[in-house]
N, C-alpha and C positions, 0 to 999 in steps of 0.2 A: 504494500500500500504506500503510495507516495505521500510526502509531507502534506501536500495540499488536500489529498483525500482524507488524511487523518484529521486535518483541521475541519473539513466539512462534516466528518462523523462526530466530532466532539465540540464544535464551535457554538452550537446552539445553547451551550451552558458552560459556565466556568468550571464545571466538574467533569469536563471531557477528559480525553486521554492525555492531553498535553498540559505542561506547566503553564502558568499565566504568562511569564516572559516569552516563552517560545510561541505560544498562541498569538500574543500581540505582534511578535515579529512577523509571523506568517500572515497575520491579518493585514499587516501593512503592505505586503506584497500581493495580496489578493485584490480583485476589482472591488471598488466601493459598491455595496448593494444599493440599487436604486430604490427598492422598497423593503423596509423592515417590517416583519410581522411578529408581534409579541404574543405568544400563547400564554394566557394567564390561567393558573389553576391552583388548587389547594396545596399540593405537594404532599410528601410523606417521607418518613425516615427510611434511609436505605438499609440501615441495620439497627440493632438495639442500642448502639452508642448514641444514635441521633434521636432517640425517642423523647428524652427529657427536653432537649432544646426545641423539638417540634411542638411538644405540648406547652412548653413555656411561652412560645410565640403565640400559639393558638389561644391560650387563656389570657394572654396580655392584650388581645385585640378587642377593644370595646365595640367595634362594629359587629363582631360575631357574638361575643358573650359579654355584655356589660356587667361589671361587678363593682361593688363598693371597694375602695382602697385597692384598685386593680393591680397596681405595680407591686404591692406587698403580698396580696393573696394569690396571684397567678403562679409564682414559683412554688408556693406551698401546695396548691392543688396539683401542679405538674409532678412534683415529687411523690405525692400520694398515689397518683394514678399511673406512674411510670411502670411499676412492676406488673400490673394487670395488662397494660397495653403491650408491654414486651412479650408477655405470654401469647397474646393474640397474634402479634406479628410472627412469633416463632411458629405458630400453628399454620401460617401460610407461606413459610419459607424463610423467615428471618427479617423481612423488610418489605416495604411497599414497592410494587411494580409501577407506580403511577409515573415516575420520571422516565423509566424505560419506554413505556407506551407513548408518553408525550413526545419523547425524542423521535420515536418511529413515526408518529403522526406528523411531526414537524418536517422530518426529512422527506417523507412522501409528499407532503403538501408543497414543499419548496420545489421539488422536481416537477410536480404537476403544474404549478403556477407558471414556471418558466416556459412551459409549452402552451398552456391555455391562455396566458396573458403576456405575450412578449413585449407589449407596449409598456408594461410596468416592471419588466425584468431588468437585471437579475433581482430575484427575491432572496431574502435571507430570513430564516425563522429563528427567533430567540425564545427562550423559555424563562418565565418569571413566576416562580412559585410563591405563595403567600406565607407559608409557615415552615418550609424546608428548602434547603439548597437545591438548585440555584435560586436565590431570592430575587425579588424584583430589582433590588439595588444592583446586583451583579449584572442583570440583563441590561439595565439602563446604562451602566458604565461601559459595557461592551458595545452597545449601540452608538454611544457618543464617540468611543475610540474608533469605531468603524466608519464614522463620518456619515451615518444614515441621515438623510434629509427629510424623508417622509416615512411615516410608520402608521401601522394599524394595531391598536390594542384589541386583540381577538380573544374574548373570554371563552373558556372551555366549559362554562356553565351555560347551557342553552337557555335556561329560564332565569331571568334576572331576579336577584334578591339583594337588598342592601347589605345583607350579612355575608354575601359571597362576592359577586362581581362588584358591588358597591365598595366593599372593603378593599378589593384588589385595585380599584381605580383610585381610591383615597391614597393608598400606598404608592401607586405609580405617580400621582401628582406630587407627593412629598419628595420622592426621589428625583423627579425631574426638576423641581425647584432647587434641589441641592446640586445635581450633576449637570444640568443643562439650563442654568439660569438665563442664558441668552435666548433660549427657545429656538435653537438651531434646527431641531427636529420638528417637523410639522405633523401633528397627530390627528387621527380620527379614530372613532370607537365603534367596534362591533360588540355591542353590549348585551344583545339578546337575539336568539334565533329559534324560539320555541316552535314556530310554525313553518320553519324552513323545509321546503320540499325534499331536499337531499337528506336531511335528518329523518323525516318521516318515512321515507323510502327505506333507509338503512335499518331503522328499528323494525319496520314492518317485515322486512326480509328475515331478520334475525328471529322474529316471532314465528314466521311461517316455517323456518327451518326447525325450530324447536318443537312445533306442533307435529311435525312429521315423525317425531320419535314416539308418539303415543299411538296405540292401536287405532286403526282407521275408524272403527265403529264408535270410538270414544272421543275422537279428535274435536268435533264441533261442540262438545259439552265441557271441554277443559275450561276452567275459570282462569282468566287472565288477571293477575294481581299486579298492577302498575305501582311500583314502590319508589318513592322519592324521599330524600332527607326531610325530616320534619322541621318545623320552626316553632319557637315559643309563641303562644297566643298574644303576648304583648307586642311582638313584632308584627304579627298578622293584623292585629287591631290598629296598629299605627298606619296601616294602609300599604304594606309591602305587596308588590305585584306578583310575587312568586307563586302562591297557590293557584291564581288564575292562569298564569302562563304554563304551569305544569299541566293543569287541566286542558289547556289548549293543545298541548302536545299529544296528550292521550286521545282527545277527540279526533285530531288529525290522523293519528295512527289507526284508530278504529274505523274511520271512514275508508282509509286505504285497504283495510282488511275486510271491508264489506260487513262489518259488525256481525261476523259469524259466531263469535264466542261471547258468553257472558263475561263481564269485567267489572272491576272496581279499582279506584285509585286509593292507595293507602300510604302511610307515612312511617318512616323508620328513624331510629337513632335518637329517640328522646333521651335527654339527660336531666336528672334532677327532678324534684317534686312539683315544680310549677306546671301550669297547664300548657300543653303543646297541641299542635294541630294533629288531628286523628281522623280516622281510626288508625291505631298503630298496626304495623304489618304483622307483628307477632300475635297481637290479639285477633286480627282477622284470620290468621291461619288456625288458631285455636277454635274460633267461632265456626269456621267452615268445617273443621273436623267434627265438631259436635253435631253439625247438620248432616253429616254423612257424606260430604263431598270428599272425593279421594284424589282428584286430579287438579292440582294448582300449579300454574306456570307463572313464576314471578318475573316481572320485567323491570330491570333497573332503568327508569325513564329519565332520570336527571343526571346521570353519570355518563361520560363519554369514554371511560376506560376503566379497567379493573383496578381496585385498590382494596383497602381493608373492609369497606362497607359492602363490597360484593363478595370478596373471597372469604372473609370471616363471618360477617354478620348474616348475609343472605344465604351463603352456602352452608356454613358450619352451624352457627347459632340457631338460625331459623330452620335449617334442615333438621336439627334435633327437635325443635318445637313441633315441626310437622310430623316427625316420627312418633312422638309422644301423643299427638292428636289423632293418629291413625290416617294421616294424609299420605298414602303410599305412593301417589303419583306426583310428589312435589319435585319440581325442577326449576331451574333458573335459565332464562334466556342469556345467551352469550353476550358479553359486552361488545361495544362497537370497536374499540381498540384501533387496529390499523386496517379494518375492513375496507377493501377497495371502493365499494360504493359510498362508504362514509367519507373517505378522503376526497372522492370526486365531488360529493356534496359540499364539503368544506371549501374546496377550491372554487366551485361555482359561486358559492355565497361570497367568498372573498373577491373574486373577479367582479361580481356585480357591484360590490361595495366600492371598489376602486374606480369602476367605470362611472359611478354616480357622481364623481367629483370629490369623493372623500369628504363629505360633510362631517364636521367635527363630531357632532352629537345628533342623535335623533330626538324627536319630540318627547318620547317617553323618558329618555335619560335626563332631559332638562327639567322634567317635572318632579318635584319632591313629593314624598308621601304626605298625605293631608295632615297627619299629626306629627310630622317630623319637626323637631326643634334643634337638630344638630347642625352647628355651624360648619362642621367639616364637610357635610354633604353639599351644602351650597357653595363652599369654596371650591370643591372639586368640579362641580357642574360649571361654575363660572370660568374656571381655569381652562377647561376643554372647549368651552363655547367661544373663547376669544380667538 
């Protein structure tokens, strides 16, 4: 493999195969990317040594989990939860695969975009994770060093929430103010794509493939459980658009499938005693087991790649719940990961965004939640609208 191809394989993140000085030297010899694409996602620890720092960042984020005395209580919570989370990661191989899948998605997207949209080529994909390396700060530093002039912040959460994409954009704005105060990079935002045709087609195909594994005579009666990460009701009642956008994705998928199967939208990953959006996925599995339903196909509808919430929570934890409930036909739809149809859909969406003139923000992003009183949200929206 040539030095340039090594750079291409690892350059989307500062955690690639090369040291930073060598990566910077090779980057200086490579063509300046005409268009930078920042893939924003949650992130995850690559091994058990990174679990505490991952949890510390996560519990320190007031956009995700607002806590009193946050800077003091976050490390305490992270320390208490680290042993349990380490066990969960060990059960799925020792670390999160989310960075590996995001790299694969980015490399495939980069190649496809150079063919599909030569007018904005060359494209270079960067990865900015919110709570694990490579962090948003590292991605921004790399983009500035590369001399990127125009860039798209492309969230990998198809459905917008202030707790996920909103948090990532707040962090991006902070890092840009620090590392690009002259605003040399011209940004636009792909902040939501819940009803994107490419996404709906890819999910529909995954469901169709999974349904083929059931006996033909039972196939049309399999219950589809669309599962998404839940939110505290305090966030929902503030006016967060996430529940409606997740429901929009589910409705679009069911239209494509011809509504052949019964289905429900349920919510996973509740934390703590406060009220969260329901019904909870685990409770739905138990309830359908009591009703005598034996075939449940779980569809991770708000995740674009495998990570702990698919591999541990849906597969192992809820798989055990299903077994205890007598749901013998419990299965999970394969995640999108680097599915060719999904990559094609992402490329088509990105090409359309670039062709639109790269408007900085859409009308939805510029609108705050009706009960939002957070200055940081308005600051971020104003920053990207300029």
